[in-house]
DRENDO-1510 file (C-alpha; in Angstrom, 1 decimal, always signed):
<recs>
REC; n; res; u; v; w
REC; 1; UNK; +91.0; +57.3; +81.8 .
REC; 2; UNK; +92.8; +54.6; +80.9 .
REC; 3; UNK; +96.8; +54.7; +82.5 .
REC; 4; UNK; +98.5; +53.5; +79.3 .
REC; 5; UNK; +96.4; +56.3; +77.4 .
REC; 6; UNK; +97.6; +58.7; +79.5 .
REC; 7; UNK; +101.2; +57.6; +79.2 .
REC; 8; UNK; +100.8; +57.9; +75.4 .
REC; 9; UNK; +99.1; +61.6; +75.8 .
REC; 10; UNK; +101.9; +62.8; +78.1 .
REC; 11; UNK; +104.4; +61.3; +76.0 .
REC; 12; UNK; +103.1; +62.9; +72.7 .
REC; 13; UNK; +103.2; +66.2; +74.4 .
REC; 14; UNK; +106.6; +65.8; +75.3 .
REC; 15; UNK; +107.9; +64.7; +72.1 .
REC; 16; UNK; +106.4; +68.3; +70.9 .
REC; 17; UNK; +108.4; +70.3; +73.2 .
REC; 18; UNK; +111.0; +68.1; +73.3 .
REC; 19; UNK; +114.9; +69.5; +72.0 .
REC; 20; UNK; +115.0; +68.8; +68.1 .
REC; 21; UNK; +117.4; +66.2; +68.4 .
REC; 22; UNK; +120.4; +66.4; +65.3 .
REC; 23; UNK; +120.1; +63.5; +63.0 .
REC; 24; UNK; +122.8; +62.5; +60.6 .
REC; 25; UNK; +122.1; +62.8; +57.3 .
REC; 26; UNK; +122.9; +59.6; +54.8 .
REC; 27; UNK; +125.8; +60.1; +52.9 .
REC; 28; UNK; +129.9; +60.7; +54.0 .
REC; 29; UNK; +130.1; +63.8; +52.8 .
REC; 30; UNK; +132.0; +63.3; +49.8 .
REC; 31; UNK; +132.0; +64.6; +45.9 .
REC; 32; UNK; +130.9; +61.2; +45.0 .
REC; 33; UNK; +128.6; +60.3; +47.8 .
REC; 34; UNK; +127.8; +63.9; +49.5 .
REC; 35; UNK; +125.4; +63.9; +52.9 .
REC; 36; UNK; +122.0; +63.8; +51.8 .
REC; 37; UNK; +119.6; +66.6; +53.6 .
REC; 38; UNK; +116.1; +66.0; +53.3 .
REC; 39; UNK; +115.0; +67.6; +57.3 .
REC; 40; UNK; +116.2; +70.3; +59.2 .
REC; 41; UNK; +117.4; +68.1; +61.9 .
REC; 42; UNK; +120.3; +67.9; +59.3 .
REC; 43; UNK; +121.6; +71.1; +59.7 .
REC; 44; UNK; +121.2; +70.6; +63.4 .
REC; 45; UNK; +123.8; +67.3; +63.0 .
REC; 46; UNK; +126.2; +69.5; +60.9 .
REC; 47; UNK; +126.5; +72.4; +63.4 .
REC; 48; UNK; +127.1; +70.1; +66.1 .
REC; 49; UNK; +129.9; +67.8; +64.7 .
REC; 50; UNK; +131.4; +70.7; +62.3 .
REC; 51; UNK; +134.2; +69.9; +64.9 .
REC; 52; UNK; +135.0; +66.7; +63.6 .
REC; 53; UNK; +135.7; +67.9; +59.9 .
REC; 54; UNK; +139.6; +68.6; +59.1 .
REC; 55; UNK; +141.3; +71.4; +58.3 .
REC; 56; UNK; +141.0; +72.2; +53.9 .
REC; 57; UNK; +138.8; +69.2; +53.1 .
REC; 58; UNK; +135.9; +70.0; +51.5 .
REC; 59; UNK; +132.1; +68.7; +53.0 .
REC; 60; UNK; +129.8; +67.7; +50.4 .
REC; 61; UNK; +125.8; +68.3; +51.0 .
REC; 62; UNK; +122.8; +67.8; +48.8 .
REC; 63; UNK; +119.2; +68.0; +49.7 .
REC; 64; UNK; +117.2; +66.0; +48.2 .
REC; 65; UNK; +113.3; +67.2; +48.9 .
REC; 66; UNK; +111.8; +70.4; +50.5 .
REC; 67; UNK; +112.5; +70.8; +54.5 .
REC; 68; UNK; +109.8; +72.4; +56.8 .
REC; 69; UNK; +111.4; +73.9; +59.1 .
REC; 70; UNK; +108.4; +75.4; +60.6 .
REC; 71; UNK; +109.0; +73.4; +64.2 .
REC; 72; UNK; +112.3; +75.6; +65.1 .
REC; 73; UNK; +109.4; +79.0; +65.4 .
REC; 74; UNK; +109.3; +77.6; +69.1 .
REC; 75; UNK; +112.4; +79.9; +69.4 .
REC; 76; UNK; +114.6; +79.9; +72.4 .
REC; 77; UNK; +113.3; +79.3; +75.8 .
REC; 78; UNK; +115.7; +81.3; +78.1 .
REC; 79; UNK; +114.4; +80.2; +81.5 .
REC; 80; UNK; +115.7; +76.3; +80.2 .
REC; 81; UNK; +118.5; +78.0; +78.1 .
REC; 82; UNK; +117.0; +75.7; +75.4 .
REC; 83; UNK; +117.4; +76.1; +71.5 .
REC; 84; UNK; +114.2; +75.1; +70.1 .
REC; 85; UNK; +115.1; +76.9; +67.0 .
REC; 86; UNK; +117.4; +77.1; +64.4 .
REC; 87; UNK; +121.3; +75.9; +64.6 .
REC; 88; UNK; +123.5; +77.7; +62.4 .
REC; 89; UNK; +126.6; +76.2; +60.6 .
REC; 90; UNK; +129.9; +77.0; +61.3 .
REC; 91; UNK; +132.8; +76.0; +59.2 .
REC; 92; UNK; +136.1; +77.0; +61.5 .
REC; 93; UNK; +137.0; +75.0; +64.5 .
REC; 94; UNK; +140.2; +74.1; +66.5 .
REC; 95; UNK; +141.9; +72.5; +63.6 .
REC; 96; UNK; +141.1; +75.2; +60.8 .
REC; 97; UNK; +138.2; +75.7; +58.6 .
REC; 98; UNK; +136.9; +73.4; +56.0 .
REC; 99; UNK; +134.5; +74.3; +52.8 .
REC; 100; UNK; +131.2; +73.6; +52.7 .
REC; 101; UNK; +129.7; +72.7; +49.7 .
REC; 102; UNK; +126.0; +73.0; +49.6 .
REC; 103; UNK; +123.4; +72.1; +46.4 .
REC; 104; UNK; +120.0; +72.6; +47.2 .
REC; 105; UNK; +119.0; +71.7; +43.8 .
REC; 106; UNK; +116.6; +73.9; +43.5 .
REC; 107; UNK; +114.2; +72.6; +47.1 .
REC; 108; UNK; +113.1; +74.6; +49.5 .
REC; 109; UNK; +114.2; +75.5; +53.3 .
REC; 110; UNK; +110.6; +76.8; +55.0 .
REC; 111; UNK; +109.4; +78.4; +58.0 .
REC; 112; UNK; +113.1; +78.5; +59.8 .
REC; 113; UNK; +113.3; +80.6; +63.1 .
REC; 114; UNK; +116.5; +82.1; +65.0 .
REC; 115; UNK; +115.5; +83.5; +68.3 .
REC; 116; UNK; +118.5; +83.7; +70.3 .
REC; 117; UNK; +118.1; +87.1; +72.1 .
REC; 118; UNK; +121.9; +87.6; +72.5 .
REC; 119; UNK; +124.1; +86.0; +70.8 .
REC; 120; UNK; +127.6; +87.0; +69.2 .
REC; 121; UNK; +128.1; +84.9; +66.1 .
REC; 122; UNK; +126.5; +85.4; +63.0 .
REC; 123; UNK; +122.7; +84.4; +62.1 .
REC; 124; UNK; +121.7; +82.8; +59.3 .
REC; 125; UNK; +120.9; +79.3; +57.6 .
REC; 126; UNK; +124.3; +79.4; +56.9 .
REC; 127; UNK; +126.2; +81.2; +60.4 .
REC; 128; UNK; +130.3; +81.7; +59.5 .
REC; 129; UNK; +132.9; +80.2; +57.0 .
REC; 130; UNK; +134.2; +79.2; +53.7 .
REC; 131; UNK; +130.9; +78.3; +51.7 .
REC; 132; UNK; +130.2; +77.1; +48.1 .
REC; 133; UNK; +126.3; +77.3; +47.8 .
REC; 134; UNK; +123.9; +76.7; +45.1 .
REC; 135; UNK; +120.7; +76.2; +44.1 .
REC; 136; UNK; +118.8; +77.2; +47.6 .
REC; 137; UNK; +115.7; +78.5; +48.1 .
REC; 138; UNK; +115.0; +79.9; +51.8 .
REC; 139; UNK; +111.3; +81.1; +52.0 .
REC; 140; UNK; +110.3; +83.1; +55.3 .
REC; 141; UNK; +113.5; +82.9; +57.6 .
REC; 142; UNK; +112.5; +85.0; +60.8 .
REC; 143; UNK; +115.8; +85.9; +62.6 .
REC; 144; UNK; +115.4; +87.7; +66.2 .
REC; 145; UNK; +117.7; +89.0; +68.6 .
REC; 146; UNK; +121.0; +90.2; +68.0 .
REC; 147; UNK; +124.1; +88.9; +66.0 .
REC; 148; UNK; +127.8; +90.9; +66.8 .
REC; 149; UNK; +128.9; +90.8; +63.6 .
REC; 150; UNK; +126.8; +89.7; +60.1 .
REC; 151; UNK; +122.6; +88.5; +60.1 .
REC; 152; UNK; +121.4; +87.2; +56.3 .
REC; 153; UNK; +118.7; +85.0; +55.1 .
REC; 154; UNK; +121.4; +82.7; +53.9 .
REC; 155; UNK; +124.6; +83.4; +55.2 .
REC; 156; UNK; +125.4; +85.4; +58.4 .
REC; 157; UNK; +129.0; +85.7; +57.4 .
REC; 158; UNK; +131.0; +84.8; +54.7 .
REC; 159; UNK; +134.0; +84.1; +54.1 .
REC; 160; UNK; +136.9; +83.7; +51.4 .
REC; 161; UNK; +140.8; +83.9; +52.3 .
REC; 162; UNK; +144.0; +81.9; +52.1 .
REC; 163; UNK; +142.6; +80.9; +48.3 .
REC; 164; UNK; +139.4; +78.9; +49.7 .
REC; 165; UNK; +137.1; +80.9; +47.7 .
REC; 166; UNK; +133.6; +81.1; +48.7 .
REC; 167; UNK; +130.4; +81.6; +46.4 .
REC; 168; UNK; +126.7; +81.7; +46.0 .
REC; 169; UNK; +125.1; +81.2; +43.2 .
REC; 170; UNK; +121.1; +80.2; +42.1 .
REC; 171; UNK; +119.4; +80.9; +46.1 .
REC; 172; UNK; +116.4; +82.8; +46.4 .
REC; 173; UNK; +115.7; +84.0; +50.3 .
REC; 174; UNK; +112.6; +85.8; +51.9 .
REC; 175; UNK; +112.7; +86.5; +55.4 .
REC; 176; UNK; +112.6; +88.9; +58.2 .
REC; 177; UNK; +115.4; +90.3; +60.1 .
REC; 178; UNK; +114.2; +92.1; +63.3 .
REC; 179; UNK; +118.1; +92.5; +65.3 .
REC; 180; UNK; +117.6; +95.1; +67.7 .
REC; 181; UNK; +119.1; +93.6; +71.0 .
REC; 182; UNK; +122.7; +94.9; +70.0 .
REC; 183; UNK; +123.7; +97.6; +67.9 .
REC; 184; UNK; +126.7; +96.1; +65.9 .
REC; 185; UNK; +124.8; +94.1; +63.5 .
REC; 186; UNK; +125.3; +94.2; +59.5 .
REC; 187; UNK; +122.1; +92.9; +58.3 .
REC; 188; UNK; +121.5; +91.5; +54.6 .
REC; 189; UNK; +118.6; +90.0; +53.1 .
REC; 190; UNK; +120.9; +87.3; +51.2 .
REC; 191; UNK; +124.1; +87.8; +53.3 .
REC; 192; UNK; +125.1; +89.7; +56.5 .
REC; 193; UNK; +129.0; +90.3; +56.0 .
REC; 194; UNK; +131.2; +88.9; +53.2 .
REC; 195; UNK; +135.5; +89.0; +53.9 .
REC; 196; UNK; +137.3; +88.7; +50.8 .
REC; 197; UNK; +141.1; +88.6; +51.5 .
REC; 198; UNK; +144.1; +89.2; +49.5 .
REC; 199; UNK; +144.6; +86.8; +46.7 .
REC; 200; UNK; +141.0; +85.5; +47.0 .
REC; 201; UNK; +137.3; +86.0; +45.5 .
REC; 202; UNK; +133.6; +85.6; +46.2 .
REC; 203; UNK; +131.2; +85.1; +43.7 .
REC; 204; UNK; +127.4; +86.0; +43.9 .
REC; 205; UNK; +125.6; +85.2; +40.6 .
REC; 206; UNK; +122.3; +84.7; +39.9 .
REC; 207; UNK; +120.9; +85.5; +43.4 .
REC; 208; UNK; +117.7; +87.5; +44.9 .
REC; 209; UNK; +116.5; +88.5; +47.7 .
REC; 210; UNK; +113.2; +89.6; +49.4 .
REC; 211; UNK; +113.4; +91.3; +52.8 .
REC; 212; UNK; +112.4; +93.2; +56.2 .
REC; 213; UNK; +115.1; +94.5; +57.8 .
REC; 214; UNK; +114.4; +96.1; +61.2 .
REC; 215; UNK; +118.0; +97.4; +62.0 .
REC; 216; UNK; +120.7; +99.3; +64.1 .
REC; 217; UNK; +123.3; +100.3; +61.7 .
REC; 218; UNK; +124.1; +98.5; +58.6 .
REC; 219; UNK; +121.7; +97.4; +56.5 .
REC; 220; UNK; +121.7; +96.0; +52.7 .
REC; 221; UNK; +118.9; +94.8; +50.4 .
REC; 222; UNK; +121.3; +91.8; +49.4 .
REC; 223; UNK; +124.0; +92.7; +51.5 .
REC; 224; UNK; +124.6; +94.9; +54.7 .
REC; 225; UNK; +128.7; +94.7; +54.7 .
REC; 226; UNK; +131.1; +93.9; +52.2 .
REC; 227; UNK; +135.3; +93.8; +53.3 .
REC; 228; UNK; +137.2; +93.5; +49.8 .
REC; 229; UNK; +141.0; +93.0; +49.8 .
REC; 230; UNK; +140.5; +90.0; +46.5 .
REC; 231; UNK; +137.9; +89.9; +44.0 .
REC; 232; UNK; +134.4; +90.4; +43.9 .
REC; 233; UNK; +131.8; +89.6; +41.4 .
REC; 234; UNK; +128.0; +89.7; +41.3 .
REC; 235; UNK; +126.1; +89.0; +38.5 .
REC; 236; UNK; +122.4; +89.1; +37.2 .
REC; 237; UNK; +121.2; +89.6; +41.3 .
REC; 238; UNK; +118.6; +92.0; +42.7 .
REC; 239; UNK; +116.6; +92.6; +46.4 .
REC; 240; UNK; +113.7; +94.1; +47.1 .
REC; 241; UNK; +113.4; +95.2; +50.8 .
REC; 242; UNK; +111.7; +97.7; +53.5 .
REC; 243; UNK; +114.7; +98.6; +55.5 .
REC; 244; UNK; +113.5; +99.6; +59.0 .
REC; 245; UNK; +115.1; +102.1; +61.1 .
REC; 246; UNK; +113.2; +103.5; +65.0 .
REC; 247; UNK; +113.5; +106.9; +66.7 .
REC; 248; UNK; +117.7; +107.0; +67.6 .
REC; 249; UNK; +118.6; +104.5; +65.0 .
REC; 250; UNK; +121.6; +105.7; +62.5 .
REC; 251; UNK; +123.6; +103.8; +60.2 .
REC; 252; UNK; +124.1; +102.7; +56.8 .
REC; 253; UNK; +121.4; +101.5; +54.4 .
REC; 254; UNK; +120.9; +100.6; +51.1 .
REC; 255; UNK; +118.7; +98.9; +48.9 .
REC; 256; UNK; +121.3; +96.6; +47.2 .
REC; 257; UNK; +124.8; +96.9; +49.5 .
REC; 258; UNK; +125.1; +98.8; +52.9 .
REC; 259; UNK; +128.6; +99.4; +53.4 .
REC; 260; UNK; +131.8; +98.3; +50.9 .
REC; 261; UNK; +134.9; +98.9; +52.1 .
REC; 262; UNK; +137.8; +98.3; +49.1 .
REC; 263; UNK; +141.4; +97.7; +50.1 .
REC; 264; UNK; +143.6; +96.9; +46.6 .
REC; 265; UNK; +140.4; +95.2; +45.6 .
REC; 266; UNK; +138.4; +94.8; +42.3 .
REC; 267; UNK; +135.1; +94.3; +42.6 .
REC; 268; UNK; +132.5; +93.8; +39.5 .
REC; 269; UNK; +128.8; +94.4; +40.2 .
REC; 270; UNK; +126.8; +94.1; +36.9 .
REC; 271; UNK; +123.2; +93.8; +35.5 .
REC; 272; UNK; +121.8; +94.0; +38.6 .
REC; 273; UNK; +118.9; +96.0; +40.2 .
REC; 274; UNK; +117.1; +97.3; +43.8 .
REC; 275; UNK; +113.8; +98.1; +44.6 .
REC; 276; UNK; +113.9; +99.7; +48.3 .
REC; 277; UNK; +111.8; +101.4; +50.7 .
REC; 278; UNK; +113.7; +102.5; +53.9 .
REC; 279; UNK; +111.2; +103.7; +56.5 .
REC; 280; UNK; +113.0; +105.7; +58.6 .
REC; 281; UNK; +112.9; +107.5; +62.3 .
REC; 282; UNK; +114.2; +110.6; +63.7 .
REC; 283; UNK; +118.4; +110.2; +63.7 .
REC; 284; UNK; +117.7; +109.2; +60.1 .
REC; 285; UNK; +121.0; +106.9; +58.6 .
REC; 286; UNK; +123.0; +107.3; +55.8 .
REC; 287; UNK; +120.3; +105.9; +52.7 .
REC; 288; UNK; +121.2; +105.3; +49.4 .
REC; 289; UNK; +119.1; +103.6; +45.9 .
REC; 290; UNK; +121.7; +100.9; +45.5 .
REC; 291; UNK; +124.8; +101.7; +47.6 .
REC; 292; UNK; +124.8; +103.9; +50.9 .
REC; 293; UNK; +129.0; +103.9; +51.1 .
REC; 294; UNK; +131.8; +103.2; +49.3 .
REC; 295; UNK; +135.0; +103.6; +51.0 .
REC; 296; UNK; +138.0; +102.8; +49.7 .
REC; 297; UNK; +140.7; +102.4; +51.8 .
REC; 298; UNK; +143.5; +101.6; +48.8 .
REC; 299; UNK; +144.1; +103.8; +45.4 .
REC; 300; UNK; +145.0; +100.3; +43.5 .
REC; 301; UNK; +141.5; +99.7; +43.9 .
REC; 302; UNK; +139.0; +99.3; +41.2 .
REC; 303; UNK; +135.5; +99.1; +41.6 .
REC; 304; UNK; +133.1; +98.8; +38.5 .
REC; 305; UNK; +129.6; +98.7; +38.5 .
REC; 306; UNK; +127.5; +98.4; +34.9 .
REC; 307; UNK; +123.9; +98.1; +34.0 .
REC; 308; UNK; +122.0; +98.2; +37.2 .
REC; 309; UNK; +119.2; +100.0; +38.3 .
REC; 310; UNK; +117.9; +101.5; +41.7 .
REC; 311; UNK; +114.1; +102.7; +42.4 .
REC; 312; UNK; +113.0; +103.1; +45.5 .
REC; 313; UNK; +112.3; +105.9; +48.7 .
REC; 314; UNK; +115.6; +107.2; +49.9 .
REC; 315; UNK; +113.8; +110.4; +51.3 .
REC; 316; UNK; +113.5; +112.7; +54.5 .
REC; 317; UNK; +115.0; +112.9; +57.7 .
REC; 318; UNK; +118.2; +114.2; +58.6 .
REC; 319; UNK; +120.5; +111.6; +57.0 .
REC; 320; UNK; +122.8; +111.8; +53.6 .
REC; 321; UNK; +120.7; +110.9; +50.7 .
REC; 322; UNK; +121.5; +109.5; +47.6 .
REC; 323; UNK; +119.4; +108.3; +44.7 .
REC; 324; UNK; +121.9; +105.6; +43.4 .
REC; 325; UNK; +125.3; +105.2; +45.5 .
REC; 326; UNK; +127.4; +107.3; +48.4 .
REC; 327; UNK; +131.0; +107.6; +48.2 .
REC; 328; UNK; +133.4; +108.4; +51.0 .
REC; 329; UNK; +136.7; +109.2; +49.3 .
REC; 330; UNK; +138.0; +109.8; +46.0 .
REC; 331; UNK; +136.0; +108.7; +43.2 .
REC; 332; UNK; +139.3; +108.0; +40.8 .
REC; 333; UNK; +139.2; +103.7; +41.5 .
REC; 334; UNK; +134.8; +103.7; +40.9 .
REC; 335; UNK; +133.6; +103.4; +37.7 .
REC; 336; UNK; +130.3; +103.5; +36.5 .
REC; 337; UNK; +128.6; +103.2; +33.3 .
REC; 338; UNK; +124.4; +102.5; +32.1 .
REC; 339; UNK; +123.2; +103.0; +35.4 .
REC; 340; UNK; +119.7; +104.7; +36.2 .
REC; 341; UNK; +117.3; +105.6; +39.0 .
REC; 342; UNK; +113.8; +106.0; +38.9 .
REC; 343; UNK; +113.4; +109.9; +39.8 .
REC; 344; UNK; +109.9; +109.7; +40.3 .
REC; 345; UNK; +110.7; +107.9; +43.4 .
REC; 346; UNK; +113.3; +110.1; +45.3 .
REC; 347; UNK; +114.3; +113.8; +45.5 .
REC; 348; UNK; +117.9; +112.5; +46.3 .
REC; 349; UNK; +120.4; +113.3; +43.0 .
REC; 350; UNK; +123.3; +111.1; +42.3 .
REC; 351; UNK; +126.8; +112.0; +40.9 .
REC; 352; UNK; +126.7; +108.5; +39.3 .
REC; 353; UNK; +124.2; +107.3; +38.3 .
REC; 354; UNK; +121.0; +108.9; +35.1 .
REC; 355; UNK; +118.0; +109.6; +36.8 .
REC; 356; UNK; +115.1; +108.9; +34.9 .
REC; 357; UNK; +110.6; +109.2; +35.2 .
REC; 358; UNK; +109.0; +105.7; +36.0 .
REC; 359; UNK; +107.9; +105.8; +32.7 .
REC; 360; UNK; +111.0; +106.0; +31.0 .
REC; 361; UNK; +111.8; +103.1; +33.2 .
REC; 362; UNK; +109.2; +100.6; +31.7 .
REC; 363; UNK; +111.0; +101.2; +27.8 .
REC; 364; UNK; +113.5; +99.4; +26.8 .
REC; 365; UNK; +114.7; +101.9; +25.0 .
REC; 366; UNK; +116.1; +103.8; +27.8 .
REC; 367; UNK; +118.6; +100.7; +28.6 .
REC; 368; UNK; +121.0; +101.8; +26.1 .
REC; 369; UNK; +124.0; +98.5; +25.9 .
REC; 370; UNK; +121.3; +96.8; +28.0 .
REC; 371; UNK; +121.4; +93.0; +26.6 .
REC; 372; UNK; +117.3; +92.6; +26.4 .
REC; 373; UNK; +117.9; +89.1; +24.5 .
REC; 374; UNK; +120.1; +86.8; +26.9 .
REC; 375; UNK; +120.2; +88.9; +30.3 .
REC; 376; UNK; +117.3; +90.7; +30.4 .
REC; 377; UNK; +113.7; +91.3; +30.0 .
REC; 378; UNK; +110.7; +93.8; +30.3 .
REC; 379; UNK; +107.2; +94.4; +29.4 .
REC; 380; UNK; +107.0; +97.4; +27.5 .
REC; 381; UNK; +105.2; +100.5; +29.4 .
REC; 382; UNK; +104.1; +98.2; +32.0 .
REC; 383; UNK; +107.3; +97.2; +34.2 .
REC; 384; UNK; +110.5; +98.0; +34.7 .
REC; 385; UNK; +113.7; +95.7; +33.4 .
REC; 386; UNK; +113.8; +92.1; +35.1 .
REC; 387; UNK; +116.1; +89.2; +34.4 .
REC; 388; UNK; +115.3; +86.3; +32.4 .
REC; 389; UNK; +117.3; +84.0; +34.8 .
REC; 390; UNK; +115.3; +85.7; +38.0 .
REC; 391; UNK; +114.1; +83.3; +39.7 .
REC; 392; UNK; +110.2; +82.5; +40.6 .
REC; 393; UNK; +109.1; +84.7; +43.5 .
REC; 394; UNK; +106.4; +83.7; +46.0 .
REC; 395; UNK; +104.2; +85.9; +47.5 .
REC; 396; UNK; +105.4; +88.9; +48.9 .
REC; 397; UNK; +102.1; +89.7; +50.5 .
REC; 398; UNK; +102.0; +87.5; +52.9 .
REC; 399; UNK; +106.1; +88.3; +54.1 .
REC; 400; UNK; +104.7; +92.4; +54.2 .
REC; 401; UNK; +101.8; +91.2; +56.2 .
REC; 402; UNK; +103.8; +88.9; +59.3 .
REC; 403; UNK; +106.7; +91.8; +59.2 .
REC; 404; UNK; +103.9; +94.5; +59.8 .
REC; 405; UNK; +102.8; +92.1; +62.7 .
REC; 406; UNK; +106.6; +91.7; +63.7 .
REC; 407; UNK; +107.0; +95.6; +63.5 .
REC; 408; UNK; +103.4; +96.6; +65.4 .
REC; 409; UNK; +104.5; +94.3; +68.3 .
REC; 410; UNK; +107.6; +95.3; +69.2 .
REC; 411; UNK; +105.9; +98.8; +68.9 .
REC; 412; UNK; +103.6; +97.7; +71.7 .
REC; 413; UNK; +106.4; +95.8; +73.7 .
</recs>
């Protein structure tokens, strides 16, 4: 073989397995000249250079095309201690915290993979920090390994504090979260953990998630864990999820939110729904169709939930079951109106939402006080209500098949 050709082949083969090098995006990160993201290595550059940003600054980014991150599926090589997989972005450094404003402009991030076995920071496309995210589509994210605090397809842990407020708008995700190596994780289809401090707020508007979550502790179809001492506003959001708990696992599983803690907080959740299937092992979690547990730590809190529904299987096992919401403390702070659950799919009862048969759930006359002109739509007699603003959904079939293969492989191992 020609020596030059052999050298070229060797260089090419090495390039296939070389570490994915960070590439600086065009722009300077200002509002008038934002960083322009067009490849996954731009995220790696942002991750590795986050220490250079000043405290209290706002870094602006725009995505200018679909990003194929399939190469990240090579994951983490433990023997070489090399990460070929996704590198999440953190907005905290030694100078303090900055705000990351990212506009996906409706483009997709496709097949990102995060595969560290043991890492104690949150996992997701964005890891931990103050984020203003909009118009982002994440397709087929796979998170594997362990995270101590929060893991979500879009954001591991999102924070609002000191007057710096996070937001998530018009975002849609599909993904698999298979984090079973560390018994302390909070795993959500969109967001792992939301931390909202006093005098700060988080808003989530028109977002959806389809997720397969194999968890050990807390899991939620949209958000796993909310700890709120400020304000939380969720409107026009939805979650479709399979939540898996193996033998010996315990915790809290909710079709929409896993575990919600309020401390002198004002929380509003409206015009949202969950479709959930909870696959249970021997020592089962507390499982509820919409929110698994609401824990109020201060009598001044106020939680409003209106025009929401859940449909799914939450039966069986030894754990606590409710069709819509489970509550730890007094109900005096909890105000629920015009909420429903599909009584045909569960034997669990509920103290707050109204149970309806599947046939009743498919006619608009059931949902009095709901806006079927501007917010909701329904195919009479054929479908449950869905949101007019709901983003187009990719096929969930491929995601479920991949999730089944992951689960089977785990059992074999």
